[in-house]
OpenMM code with the backbone's topology and positions (N, CA, C; nanometers):
from openmm import Vec3, app, unit

residues = "UNK UNK UNK UNK UNK UNK UNK UNK UNK UNK UNK UNK UNK UNK UNK UNK UNK UNK UNK UNK UNK UNK UNK UNK UNK UNK UNK UNK UNK UNK UNK UNK UNK UNK UNK UNK UNK UNK UNK UNK UNK UNK UNK UNK UNK UNK UNK UNK UNK UNK UNK UNK UNK UNK UNK UNK UNK UNK UNK UNK UNK UNK UNK UNK UNK UNK UNK UNK UNK UNK UNK UNK UNK UNK UNK UNK UNK UNK UNK UNK UNK UNK UNK UNK UNK UNK UNK UNK UNK UNK UNK UNK UNK UNK UNK UNK UNK UNK UNK UNK UNK UNK UNK UNK UNK UNK UNK UNK UNK UNK UNK UNK UNK UNK UNK UNK UNK UNK UNK UNK UNK UNK UNK UNK UNK UNK UNK UNK UNK UNK UNK UNK UNK".split()
positions = [
    Vec3(-2.5667, -2.2257, -1.5425),
    Vec3(-2.4850, -2.1199, -1.4849),
    Vec3(-2.5384, -1.9848, -1.5334),
    Vec3(-2.5298, -1.8854, -1.4508),
    Vec3(-2.5883, -1.7553, -1.4796),
    Vec3(-2.4968, -1.6618, -1.5581),
    Vec3(-2.3758, -1.7036, -1.5936),
    Vec3(-2.2809, -1.6175, -1.6650),
    Vec3(-2.2518, -1.4902, -1.5871),
    Vec3(-2.2240, -1.5045, -1.4578),
    Vec3(-2.1922, -1.3902, -1.3718),
    Vec3(-2.0458, -1.3503, -1.3851),
    Vec3(-2.0172, -1.2249, -1.3520),
    Vec3(-1.8783, -1.1838, -1.3416),
    Vec3(-1.8203, -1.2604, -1.2242),
    Vec3(-1.7095, -1.3294, -1.2486),
    Vec3(-1.6521, -1.4179, -1.1481),
    Vec3(-1.5150, -1.3719, -1.1010),
    Vec3(-1.4504, -1.2829, -1.1753),
    Vec3(-1.3117, -1.2481, -1.1436),
    Vec3(-1.2801, -1.1121, -1.2051),
    Vec3(-1.1947, -1.0368, -1.1382),
    Vec3(-1.1397, -0.9155, -1.1969),
    Vec3(-0.9892, -0.9185, -1.1795),
    Vec3(-0.9179, -0.8518, -1.2699),
    Vec3(-0.7725, -0.8399, -1.2596),
    Vec3(-0.7365, -0.6933, -1.2742),
    Vec3(-0.6633, -0.6422, -1.1769),
    Vec3(-0.6155, -0.5038, -1.1808),
    Vec3(-0.4753, -0.5056, -1.2389),
    Vec3(-0.4537, -0.4320, -1.3458),
    Vec3(-0.3228, -0.4269, -1.4107),
    Vec3(-0.2424, -0.3126, -1.3507),
    Vec3(-0.1182, -0.3397, -1.3166),
    Vec3(-0.0383, -0.2400, -1.2462),
    Vec3(0.1043, -0.2351, -1.2993),
    Vec3(0.1579, -0.1133, -1.3099),
    Vec3(0.3004, -0.0980, -1.3415),
    Vec3(0.3837, -0.1426, -1.2221),
    Vec3(0.3383, -0.1081, -1.1011),
    Vec3(0.4074, -0.1427, -0.9772),
    Vec3(0.3093, -0.2223, -0.8910),
    Vec3(0.3221, -0.3535, -0.8947),
    Vec3(0.2265, -0.4419, -0.8274),
    Vec3(0.2251, -0.4177, -0.6767),
    Vec3(0.3420, -0.3998, -0.6160),
    Vec3(0.3480, -0.3768, -0.4711),
    Vec3(0.2786, -0.2458, -0.4330),
    Vec3(0.2971, -0.1429, -0.5116),
    Vec3(0.2316, -0.0147, -0.4855),
    Vec3(0.0799, -0.0302, -0.4953),
    Vec3(0.0328, -0.1017, -0.5993),
    Vec3(-0.1113, -0.1248, -0.6160),
    Vec3(-0.1661, -0.2066, -0.4996),
    Vec3(-0.0912, -0.3077, -0.4586),
    Vec3(-0.1344, -0.3912, -0.3456),
    Vec3(-0.1516, -0.3060, -0.2199),
    Vec3(-0.0530, -0.2226, -0.1904),
    Vec3(-0.0624, -0.1349, -0.0727),
    Vec3(-0.1818, -0.0409, -0.0823),
    Vec3(-0.2070, 0.0148, -0.1997),
    Vec3(-0.3199, 0.1054, -0.2205),
    Vec3(-0.4513, 0.0368, -0.1834),
    Vec3(-0.4779, -0.0801, -0.2412),
    Vec3(-0.6048, -0.1489, -0.2189),
    Vec3(-0.6162, -0.2043, -0.0770),
    Vec3(-0.5034, -0.2417, -0.0166),
    Vec3(-0.5064, -0.2831, 0.1240),
    Vec3(-0.5486, -0.1660, 0.2125),
    Vec3(-0.4868, -0.0527, 0.1919),
    Vec3(-0.5104, 0.0639, 0.2772),
    Vec3(-0.6452, 0.1304, 0.2522),
    Vec3(-0.6864, 0.1363, 0.1276),
    Vec3(-0.8109, 0.2062, 0.0942),
    Vec3(-0.9334, 0.1190, 0.1208),
    Vec3(-0.9295, -0.0078, 0.0796),
    Vec3(-1.0481, -0.0932, 0.0869),
    Vec3(-1.0366, -0.2084, 0.1867),
    Vec3(-0.9188, -0.2284, 0.2453),
    Vec3(-0.9007, -0.3365, 0.3399),
    Vec3(-0.8934, -0.4744, 0.2758),
    Vec3(-0.8675, -0.4804, 0.1442),
    Vec3(-0.8574, -0.6091, 0.0762),
    Vec3(-0.7324, -0.6817, 0.1231),
    Vec3(-0.7385, -0.8144, 0.1205),
    Vec3(-0.6242, -0.8979, 0.1576),
    Vec3(-0.5649, -0.9597, 0.0304),
    Vec3(-0.4337, -0.9812, 0.0309),
    Vec3(-0.3631, -1.0298, -0.0875),
    Vec3(-0.2850, -1.1560, -0.0548),
    Vec3(-0.2794, -1.2455, -0.1535),
    Vec3(-0.2090, -1.3721, -0.1382),
    Vec3(-0.1233, -1.3953, -0.2626),
    Vec3(0.0093, -1.4035, -0.2451),
    Vec3(0.0972, -1.4330, -0.3587),
    Vec3(0.0558, -1.5666, -0.4182),
    Vec3(0.0483, -1.5732, -0.5518),
    Vec3(0.0027, -1.6943, -0.6192),
    Vec3(0.0599, -1.6981, -0.7598),
    Vec3(0.1012, -1.8127, -0.8056),
    Vec3(0.1428, -1.8302, -0.9445),
    Vec3(0.2689, -1.7556, -0.9811),
    Vec3(0.2656, -1.6849, -1.0930),
    Vec3(0.3868, -1.6205, -1.1437),
    Vec3(0.4302, -1.5035, -1.0555),
    Vec3(0.5545, -1.4577, -1.0728),
    Vec3(0.5975, -1.3383, -0.9984),
    Vec3(0.5058, -1.2204, -1.0303),
    Vec3(0.4956, -1.1280, -0.9370),
    Vec3(0.4124, -1.0079, -0.9550),
    Vec3(0.2660, -1.0410, -0.9803),
    Vec3(0.2149, -1.1447, -0.9121),
    Vec3(0.0749, -1.1821, -0.9249),
    Vec3(0.0223, -1.2144, -0.7855),
    Vec3(-0.0887, -1.1504, -0.7479),
    Vec3(-0.1524, -1.1740, -0.6188),
    Vec3(-0.2999, -1.2030, -0.6395),
    Vec3(-0.3524, -1.2997, -0.5643),
    Vec3(-0.4969, -1.3156, -0.5547),
    Vec3(-0.5478, -1.2084, -0.4597),
    Vec3(-0.6668, -1.1561, -0.4878),
    Vec3(-0.7275, -1.0528, -0.4043),
    Vec3(-0.8491, -1.1125, -0.3352),
    Vec3(-0.8555, -1.0934, -0.2038),
    Vec3(-0.9709, -1.1351, -0.1252),
    Vec3(-1.0430, -1.0073, -0.0821),
    Vec3(-1.1570, -0.9786, -0.1457),
    Vec3(-1.2273, -0.8526, -0.1210),
    Vec3(-1.3238, -0.8607, -0.0048),
    Vec3(-1.3646, -0.9806, 0.0337),
    Vec3(-1.4707, -0.9950, 0.1328),
    Vec3(-1.4219, -1.0293, 0.2717),
    Vec3(-1.5160, -1.0844, 0.3472),
    Vec3(-1.4902, -1.1247, 0.4860),
    Vec3(-1.5301, -1.2708, 0.5014),
    Vec3(-1.5213, -1.3222, 0.6224),
    Vec3(-1.5620, -1.4608, 0.6467),
    Vec3(-1.7104, -1.4812, 0.6169),
    Vec3(-1.7936, -1.3825, 0.6458),
    Vec3(-1.9376, -1.3965, 0.6246),
    Vec3(-1.9810, -1.3605, 0.4826),
    Vec3(-1.9012, -1.2811, 0.4115),
    Vec3(-1.9327, -1.2405, 0.2737),
    Vec3(-1.8034, -1.2467, 0.1935),
    Vec3(-1.7872, -1.3506, 0.1103),
    Vec3(-1.6589, -1.3680, 0.0426),
    Vec3(-1.6256, -1.2605, -0.0615),
    Vec3(-1.7209, -1.1792, -0.1000),
    Vec3(-1.6931, -1.0772, -0.2011),
    Vec3(-1.6722, -1.1403, -0.3373),
    Vec3(-1.5949, -1.0758, -0.4221),
    Vec3(-1.5677, -1.1257, -0.5568),
    Vec3(-1.4205, -1.1632, -0.5668),
    Vec3(-1.3914, -1.2631, -0.6456),
    Vec3(-1.2560, -1.3152, -0.6655),
    Vec3(-1.1783, -1.2173, -0.7541),
    Vec3(-1.0566, -1.1815, -0.7153),
    Vec3(-0.9790, -1.0885, -0.7962),
    Vec3(-0.8311, -1.1180, -0.7936),
    Vec3(-0.7572, -1.0373, -0.8681),
    Vec3(-0.6114, -1.0476, -0.8704),
    Vec3(-0.5519, -0.9129, -0.9070),
    Vec3(-0.4238, -0.8993, -0.8781),
    Vec3(-0.3426, -0.7860, -0.9230),
    Vec3(-0.2262, -0.8478, -0.9979),
    Vec3(-0.1978, -0.7971, -1.1182),
    Vec3(-0.0886, -0.8522, -1.1975),
    Vec3(-0.0086, -0.7412, -1.2644),
    Vec3(0.1126, -0.7756, -1.2978),
    Vec3(0.2036, -0.6819, -1.3641),
    Vec3(0.1510, -0.6512, -1.5036),
    Vec3(0.1400, -0.5225, -1.5349),
    Vec3(0.0972, -0.4807, -1.6684),
    Vec3(0.2057, -0.5200, -1.7684),
    Vec3(0.1666, -0.5787, -1.8796),
    Vec3(0.2641, -0.6257, -1.9780),
    Vec3(0.3334, -0.5105, -2.0509),
    Vec3(0.2708, -0.3965, -2.0529),
    Vec3(0.3285, -0.2786, -2.1178),
    Vec3(0.3009, -0.1604, -2.0257),
    Vec3(0.4026, -0.0782, -1.9945),
    Vec3(0.3789, 0.0356, -1.9032),
    Vec3(0.2616, 0.1217, -1.9483),
    Vec3(0.1874, 0.1740, -1.8503),
    Vec3(0.0668, 0.2519, -1.8793),
    Vec3(0.0917, 0.3636, -1.9790),
    Vec3(0.1988, 0.4395, -1.9621),
    Vec3(0.2235, 0.5535, -2.0519),
    Vec3(0.2408, 0.5079, -2.1959),
    Vec3(0.3107, 0.3976, -2.2180),
    Vec3(0.3319, 0.3479, -2.3538),
    Vec3(0.2015, 0.2899, -2.4092),
    Vec3(0.1250, 0.2208, -2.3258),
    Vec3(-0.0021, 0.1645, -2.3695),
    Vec3(-0.0992, 0.2751, -2.4099),
    Vec3(-0.1047, 0.3817, -2.3295),
    Vec3(-0.1932, 0.4937, -2.3619),
    Vec3(-0.1512, 0.5614, -2.4915),
    Vec3(-0.0228, 0.5837, -2.5078),
    Vec3(0.0270, 0.6506, -2.6284),
    Vec3(0.0002, 0.5675, -2.7532),
    Vec3(0.0106, 0.4361, -2.7411),
    Vec3(-0.0106, 0.3489, -2.8559),
    Vec3(-0.1579, 0.3176, -2.8796),
    Vec3(-0.2433, 0.3525, -2.7827),
    Vec3(-0.3857, 0.3264, -2.7974),
    Vec3(-0.4240, 0.1822, -2.7741),
    Vec3(-0.3404, 0.1081, -2.7037),
    Vec3(-0.3738, -0.0311, -2.6735),
    Vec3(-0.3124, -0.0691, -2.5395),
    Vec3(-0.3165, -0.1940, -2.5079),
    Vec3(-0.2654, -0.2394, -2.3792),
    Vec3(-0.3796, -0.2505, -2.2806),
    Vec3(-0.3522, -0.3149, -2.1694),
    Vec3(-0.4551, -0.3349, -2.0690),
    Vec3(-0.4405, -0.2256, -1.9637),
    Vec3(-0.5409, -0.1417, -1.9546),
    Vec3(-0.5409, -0.0322, -1.8590),
    Vec3(-0.6707, -0.0431, -1.7804),
    Vec3(-0.6594, -0.0559, -1.6496),
    Vec3(-0.7799, -0.0638, -1.5680),
    Vec3(-0.8055, -0.2033, -1.5181),
    Vec3(-0.9317, -0.2374, -1.5029),
    Vec3(-0.9735, -0.3681, -1.4539),
    Vec3(-1.0195, -0.4517, -1.5726),
    Vec3(-0.9861, -0.5768, -1.5688),
    Vec3(-1.0347, -0.6699, -1.6690),
    Vec3(-1.1235, -0.7704, -1.5970),
    Vec3(-1.2474, -0.7837, -1.6390),
    Vec3(-1.3415, -0.8748, -1.5745),
    Vec3(-1.3484, -1.0070, -1.6486),
    Vec3(-1.3755, -1.1134, -1.5742),
    Vec3(-1.3926, -1.2466, -1.6310),
    Vec3(-1.5333, -1.2960, -1.5980),
    Vec3(-1.6021, -1.3440, -1.7016),
    Vec3(-1.7379, -1.3944, -1.6880),
    Vec3(-1.7318, -1.5471, -1.6891),
    Vec3(-1.7889, -1.6105, -1.5873),
    Vec3(-1.7917, -1.7563, -1.5775),
    Vec3(-1.8975, -1.8112, -1.6728),
    Vec3(-1.8585, -1.9083, -1.7570),
    Vec3(-1.9517, -1.9669, -1.8540),
    Vec3(-1.9445, -2.1198, -1.8501),
    Vec3(-2.0530, -2.1837, -1.8921),
    Vec3(-2.0574, -2.3296, -1.9004),
    Vec3(-1.9981, -2.3803, -2.0316),
    Vec3(-2.0305, -2.3134, -2.1426),
    Vec3(-1.9935, -2.3614, -2.2757),
    Vec3(-1.9111, -2.2547, -2.3466),
    Vec3(-1.7808, -2.2663, -2.3375),
    Vec3(-1.6915, -2.1662, -2.3955),
    Vec3(-1.7063, -2.1584, -2.5472),
    Vec3(-1.7246, -2.2732, -2.6130),
    Vec3(-1.7427, -2.2746, -2.7583),
    Vec3(-1.8648, -2.1955, -2.8019),
    Vec3(-1.9759, -2.2136, -2.7325),
    Vec3(-2.0994, -2.1412, -2.7662),
    Vec3(-2.0823, -1.9912, -2.7422),
    Vec3(-2.0131, -1.9566, -2.6347),
    Vec3(-1.9906, -1.8144, -2.6050),
    Vec3(-1.9020, -1.7512, -2.7112),
    Vec3(-1.7958, -1.8213, -2.7537),
    Vec3(-1.7078, -1.7687, -2.8591),
    Vec3(-1.7869, -1.7446, -2.9871),
    Vec3(-1.8706, -1.8405, -3.0243),
    Vec3(-1.9520, -1.8251, -3.1452),
    Vec3(-2.0468, -1.7066, -3.1327),
    Vec3(-2.1077, -1.6899, -3.0161),
    Vec3(-2.2005, -1.5784, -2.9947),
    Vec3(-2.1277, -1.4442, -2.9983),
    Vec3(-2.0062, -1.4384, -2.9437),
    Vec3(-1.9276, -1.3141, -2.9472),
    Vec3(-1.9054, -1.2717, -3.0914),
    Vec3(-1.8566, -1.3633, -3.1737),
    Vec3(-1.8264, -1.3322, -3.3144),
    Vec3(-1.9538, -1.2997, -3.3909),
    Vec3(-2.0612, -1.3758, -3.3683),
    Vec3(-2.1876, -1.3538, -3.4393),
    Vec3(-2.2508, -1.2197, -3.4068),
    Vec3(-2.2124, -1.1621, -3.2934),
    Vec3(-2.2738, -1.0369, -3.2511),
    Vec3(-2.1795, -0.9180, -3.2570),
    Vec3(-2.0770, -0.9277, -3.3415),
    Vec3(-1.9915, -0.8126, -3.3687),
    Vec3(-1.8664, -0.8013, -3.2834),
    Vec3(-1.8392, -0.9014, -3.2009),
    Vec3(-1.7168, -0.8987, -3.1213),
    Vec3(-1.6077, -0.9786, -3.1889),
    Vec3(-1.4923, -0.9863, -3.1238),
    Vec3(-1.3854, -1.0693, -3.1788),
    Vec3(-1.3054, -1.1318, -3.0652),
    Vec3(-1.2496, -1.2475, -3.0937),
    Vec3(-1.1677, -1.3183, -2.9966),
    Vec3(-1.0270, -1.2599, -3.0036),
    Vec3(-0.9777, -1.2122, -2.8895),
    Vec3(-0.8452, -1.1501, -2.8826),
    Vec3(-0.7406, -1.2525, -2.8390),
    Vec3(-0.7781, -1.3409, -2.7468),
    Vec3(-0.6913, -1.4497, -2.7002),
    Vec3(-0.7775, -1.5742, -2.6950),
    Vec3(-0.7428, -1.6740, -2.7762),
    Vec3(-0.8236, -1.7953, -2.7846),
    Vec3(-0.7767, -1.8982, -2.6829),
    Vec3(-0.8673, -1.9784, -2.6335),
    Vec3(-0.8445, -2.0907, -2.5424),
    Vec3(-0.7072, -2.0929, -2.4758),
    Vec3(-0.6982, -2.0239, -2.3649),
    Vec3(-0.5750, -2.0179, -2.2857),
    Vec3(-0.5993, -2.0922, -2.1549),
    Vec3(-0.5288, -2.2044, -2.1368),
    Vec3(-0.5483, -2.2839, -2.0150),
    Vec3(-0.4711, -2.2224, -1.8988),
    Vec3(-0.5398, -2.2058, -1.7874),
    Vec3(-0.4761, -2.1685, -1.6619),
    Vec3(-0.4818, -2.2951, -1.5773),
    Vec3(-0.3668, -2.3581, -1.5622),
    Vec3(-0.3574, -2.4890, -1.4980),
    Vec3(-0.4247, -2.4868, -1.3605),
    Vec3(-0.5112, -2.5813, -1.3405),
    Vec3(-0.5804, -2.5951, -1.2139),
    Vec3(-0.6983, -2.5016, -1.1952),
    Vec3(-0.7231, -2.4134, -1.2923),
    Vec3(-0.8319, -2.3157, -1.2801),
    Vec3(-0.9364, -2.3362, -1.3895),
    Vec3(-0.8948, -2.3344, -1.5157),
    Vec3(-0.9891, -2.3500, -1.6252),
    Vec3(-0.9325, -2.2990, -1.7560),
    Vec3(-1.0207, -2.2830, -1.8537),
    Vec3(-0.9822, -2.2331, -1.9857),
    Vec3(-1.0454, -2.0970, -2.0067),
    Vec3(-0.9628, -2.0016, -2.0475),
    Vec3(-1.0013, -1.8618, -2.0587),
    Vec3(-0.9893, -1.8148, -2.2028),
    Vec3(-1.0780, -1.7246, -2.2423),
    Vec3(-1.0609, -1.6489, -2.3665),
    Vec3(-1.0677, -1.5006, -2.3306),
    Vec3(-1.0031, -1.4189, -2.4088),
    Vec3(-1.0162, -1.2732, -2.3966),
    Vec3(-1.0840, -1.2285, -2.5258),
    Vec3(-1.1817, -1.1402, -2.5117),
    Vec3(-1.2557, -1.0960, -2.6298),
    Vec3(-1.2777, -0.9455, -2.6255),
    Vec3(-1.2969, -0.8887, -2.7427),
    Vec3(-1.3389, -0.7494, -2.7555),
    Vec3(-1.4860, -0.7509, -2.7907),
    Vec3(-1.5637, -0.6672, -2.7227),
    Vec3(-1.7060, -0.6601, -2.7538),
    Vec3(-1.7270, -0.5741, -2.8778),
    Vec3(-1.8499, -0.5467, -2.9116),
    Vec3(-1.8801, -0.4687, -3.0331),
    Vec3(-1.8279, -0.3261, -3.0266),
    Vec3(-1.7913, -0.2783, -2.9073),
    Vec3(-1.7414, -0.1416, -2.8893),
    Vec3(-1.5908, -0.1373, -2.8671),
    Vec3(-1.5253, -0.2520, -2.8724),
    Vec3(-1.3814, -0.2586, -2.8519),
    Vec3(-1.3395, -0.2762, -2.7070),
    Vec3(-1.4362, -0.2886, -2.6144),
    Vec3(-1.4033, -0.3148, -2.4745),
    Vec3(-1.3567, -0.4584, -2.4610),
    Vec3(-1.2525, -0.4807, -2.3817),
    Vec3(-1.1966, -0.6146, -2.3667),
    Vec3(-1.2370, -0.6732, -2.2322),
    Vec3(-1.2798, -0.7988, -2.2351),
    Vec3(-1.3154, -0.8739, -2.1150),
    Vec3(-1.2766, -1.0195, -2.1394),
    Vec3(-1.2994, -1.1045, -2.0415),
    Vec3(-1.2670, -1.2470, -2.0529),
    Vec3(-1.3900, -1.3309, -2.0225),
    Vec3(-1.3878, -1.4518, -2.0751),
    Vec3(-1.4854, -1.5533, -2.0382),
    Vec3(-1.4050, -1.6777, -2.0027),
    Vec3(-1.4490, -1.7495, -1.8989),
    Vec3(-1.3756, -1.8683, -1.8561),
    Vec3(-1.4694, -1.9819, -1.8212),
    Vec3(-1.4306, -2.0984, -1.8669),
    Vec3(-1.4955, -2.2224, -1.8225),
    Vec3(-1.4078, -2.2759, -1.7107),
    Vec3(-1.4562, -2.2601, -1.5885),
    Vec3(-1.3819, -2.3023, -1.4704),
    Vec3(-1.3863, -2.4547, -1.4574),
    Vec3(-1.2764, -2.5133, -1.4122),
    Vec3(-1.2736, -2.6564, -1.3846),
    Vec3(-1.3718, -2.6899, -1.2723),
    Vec3(-1.3787, -2.6039, -1.1735),
    Vec3(-1.4717, -2.6186, -1.0622),
    Vec3(-1.5718, -2.5037, -1.0742),
    Vec3(-1.6904, -2.5289, -1.1315),
    Vec3(-1.7873, -2.4199, -1.1550),
    Vec3(-1.8226, -2.3390, -1.0297),
    Vec3(-1.8029, -2.3952, -0.9126),
    Vec3(-1.8336, -2.3202, -0.7898),
    Vec3(-1.7362, -2.2060, -0.7669),
    Vec3(-1.6190, -2.2079, -0.8353),
    Vec3(-1.5227, -2.0992, -0.8224),
    Vec3(-1.5673, -1.9781, -0.9008),
    Vec3(-1.6410, -2.0005, -1.0078),
    Vec3(-1.6841, -1.8932, -1.0945),
    Vec3(-1.8094, -1.8273, -1.0482),
] * unit.nanometer
topology = app.Topology()
chain = topology.addChain("A")
for resn in residues:
    res = topology.addResidue(resn, chain)
    for name in ("N", "CA", "C"):
        topology.addAtom(name, app.Element.getBySymbol(name[0]), res)
């Protein structure tokens, strides 16, 4: 596997407002999925599927997250990997840290969230079906 970016998640205070924005601006299509305030994003067309994405409710309002200097603000990318254990070891060995360890998303795969050497947060996932990643 090439360790490509396989998924992005847009964090939103108002999920419906964010959904309308991306529909109107970019023509993306949305599909309710999983928990409340969570949509899968279809960025492509029939001939070009684009990249897999989602919009989800921000766990902490943007203003409070900014003031506290933490929280998820912006897009969070997920990198598809074959060997999650090896990737976790490489993250730590190269100055990063694991922020969320082995989190199973039923029917999708196992995800970790990590901070890189600069404090940027991203995810890595071992997909159950590698063709999804």
